[in-house]
C-alpha positions as CSV (number, residue, x, y, z in Angstrom):
1,M,129.2,66.7,76.9
2,A,125.5,67.2,76.4
3,E,123.6,70.0,77.9
4,I,121.2,69.1,80.8
5,L,117.6,69.7,79.9
6,N,114.8,70.1,82.5
7,L,111.9,68.4,80.8
8,R,109.3,70.1,83.1
9,M,110.5,73.5,82.1
10,A,110.7,72.6,78.4
11,R,107.0,71.4,78.6
12,K,106.0,74.6,80.3
13,R,107.8,76.7,77.6
14,R,106.2,74.7,74.8
15,A,102.7,75.1,76.5
16,R,103.2,78.9,76.8
17,A,104.2,79.2,73.2
18,D,101.2,77.1,72.1
19,K,98.9,79.3,74.2
20,E,100.4,82.5,72.6
21,R,99.9,81.1,69.1
22,E,96.3,80.3,69.9
23,A,95.8,83.8,71.4
24,D,97.2,85.4,68.2
25,R,94.7,83.3,66.1
26,N,91.8,84.4,68.4
27,R,92.9,88.1,68.1
28,I,92.7,87.8,64.4
29,L,89.3,86.0,64.4
30,H,87.6,88.2,66.9
31,G,89.0,91.6,65.8
32,L,88.9,94.8,67.8
33,P,87.8,95.3,71.4
34,K,84.3,96.6,71.9
35,A,85.4,100.1,72.8
36,E,87.4,100.5,69.6
37,R,84.5,99.1,67.5
38,K,82.1,101.6,69.2
39,A,84.6,104.5,68.7
40,A,85.0,103.6,65.0
41,S,81.2,103.3,64.5
42,T,80.6,106.7,66.2
43,E,83.3,108.4,64.0
44,R,81.8,106.8,60.9
45,E,78.3,108.0,61.8
46,R,79.6,111.5,62.5
47,A,81.4,111.7,59.2
48,L,78.3,110.5,57.3
49,S,76.2,113.0,59.1
50,A,78.6,115.8,58.2
51,L,78.6,114.7,54.6
52,E,74.8,114.6,54.5
53,N,74.5,118.1,56.0
54,H,76.7,119.5,53.2
55,R,74.7,118.1,50.3
56,R,73.1,120.6,47.9
57,E,70.2,118.2,47.0
58,K,68.3,115.9,49.2
59,T,68.4,112.2,48.3
60,D,64.8,112.3,46.9
61,G,66.0,114.7,44.1
62,T,64.5,118.0,45.5
63,R,66.7,121.0,45.9
64,E,67.1,122.7,49.2
65,D,67.3,126.4,48.9
């Protein structure tokens, strides 16, 4: 005997799965949340600043003694 299938529930399940696939695509397209982008940018700037402060020569070629 065949299993009884509620079509309304099957449509809702399929719609939820479609929305989840679309959400996954959007997460890939739009990347990180704003807070994470800002934190990464701040960390990158801090690292560049620390590196620049430890240079022996300035970028214009003069020595700093």
